[in-house]
C-alpha positions as CSV (number, residue, x, y, z in Angstrom):
1,M,-6.0,-6.6,-34.1
2,N,-7.4,-3.7,-32.0
3,E,-9.5,-6.2,-30.0
4,F,-6.4,-8.3,-29.3
5,V,-4.5,-5.2,-28.0
6,A,-7.5,-4.3,-25.8
7,Y,-7.7,-7.8,-24.3
8,L,-4.0,-8.0,-23.9
9,T,-3.9,-4.6,-22.1
10,V,-6.7,-5.7,-19.7
11,F,-4.8,-9.0,-19.1
12,V,-1.5,-7.3,-18.4
13,L,-3.1,-4.7,-16.1
14,A,-4.9,-7.4,-14.2
15,M,-1.7,-9.3,-13.7
16,W,0.1,-6.1,-12.5
17,V,-2.6,-5.2,-10.1
18,G,-2.7,-8.7,-8.7
19,I,1.0,-8.7,-8.1
20,E,1.0,-5.3,-6.5
21,V,-1.9,-6.3,-4.1
22,I,-0.3,-9.6,-3.1
23,T,3.2,-8.2,-2.5
24,K,1.8,-5.5,-0.1
25,V,0.3,-8.1,2.3
26,P,2.6,-9.0,5.2
27,P,3.6,-12.7,5.3
28,S,1.9,-13.2,8.6
29,L,-1.5,-12.4,7.0
30,H,-1.1,-14.6,3.9
31,T,-2.7,-17.7,5.3
32,P,-5.7,-16.1,7.0
33,L,-6.4,-14.2,3.8
34,T,-6.4,-17.3,1.6
35,S,-10.2,-17.8,2.0
36,G,-10.8,-14.2,0.8
37,S,-8.5,-14.7,-2.2
38,N,-10.4,-17.9,-3.0
39,A,-13.5,-15.9,-3.4
40,V,-11.8,-13.5,-5.7
41,S,-10.3,-16.4,-7.7
42,G,-13.8,-17.9,-8.0
43,I,-14.9,-14.6,-9.7
44,T,-11.8,-14.9,-11.9
45,I,-12.7,-18.4,-12.9
46,L,-16.2,-17.3,-13.9
47,G,-14.9,-14.4,-16.0
48,A,-12.2,-16.6,-17.6
49,M,-14.8,-19.2,-18.5
50,I,-17.0,-16.6,-20.1
51,S,-14.0,-15.3,-22.1
52,A,-13.0,-18.8,-23.2
53,G,-16.6,-19.7,-24.0
54,A,-17.3,-16.6,-26.1
55,M,-14.7,-17.8,-28.7
56,V,-14.3,-14.4,-30.1
57,T,-10.7,-15.1,-31.3
58,I,-8.3,-17.9,-30.8
59,W,-6.3,-15.6,-28.5
60,T,-9.2,-14.8,-26.2
61,T,-10.2,-18.5,-26.0
62,T,-6.6,-19.5,-25.2
63,L,-6.1,-16.8,-22.6
64,G,-9.5,-17.6,-21.1
65,F,-8.6,-21.2,-20.9
66,L,-5.2,-20.4,-19.4
67,A,-6.8,-18.0,-16.8
68,T,-9.3,-20.7,-15.9
69,V,-6.6,-23.3,-15.3
70,L,-4.4,-20.9,-13.2
71,A,-7.3,-19.6,-11.1
72,T,-8.4,-23.1,-10.5
73,V,-5.0,-24.1,-9.3
74,N,-5.0,-21.0,-7.0
75,V,-8.4,-22.0,-5.5
76,V,-7.4,-25.6,-4.9
77,G,-4.1,-24.5,-3.4
78,G,-5.8,-22.0,-1.2
79,F,-8.2,-24.6,0.1
80,L,-5.4,-27.0,0.8
81,V,-3.4,-24.4,2.7
82,T,-6.5,-23.4,4.7
83,Y,-7.2,-27.0,5.5
84,R,-3.6,-27.6,6.6
85,M,-3.7,-24.5,8.8
86,L,-6.9,-25.6,10.5
87,Q,-5.4,-29.0,11.2
88,M,-2.8,-27.3,13.3
89,F,-5.5,-26.2,15.8
90,R,-7.3,-29.5,16.2
91,K,-6.8,-31.6,19.3
92,R,-4.9,-34.8,18.7
93,G,-6.1,-38.0,20.1
């Protein structure tokens, strides 16, 4: 049970820090910073896969899998937004 509380504490703190960091960025900078956040999410995917693959408890495996899915959605969405932004600057014709 102590391991679960420790893992849950780290998970909740990571969520809180992420929300605090994202809400402090002005809206005009969100799109240019997407590439940087993709790198951070890539690190998150790696850590989440390690957590899920360790299979310490069912909770760590479940949270690791969930974190992998959500971070992957974030990376794919970031690339799509960046691609769309770059399309705005291409010459048509």
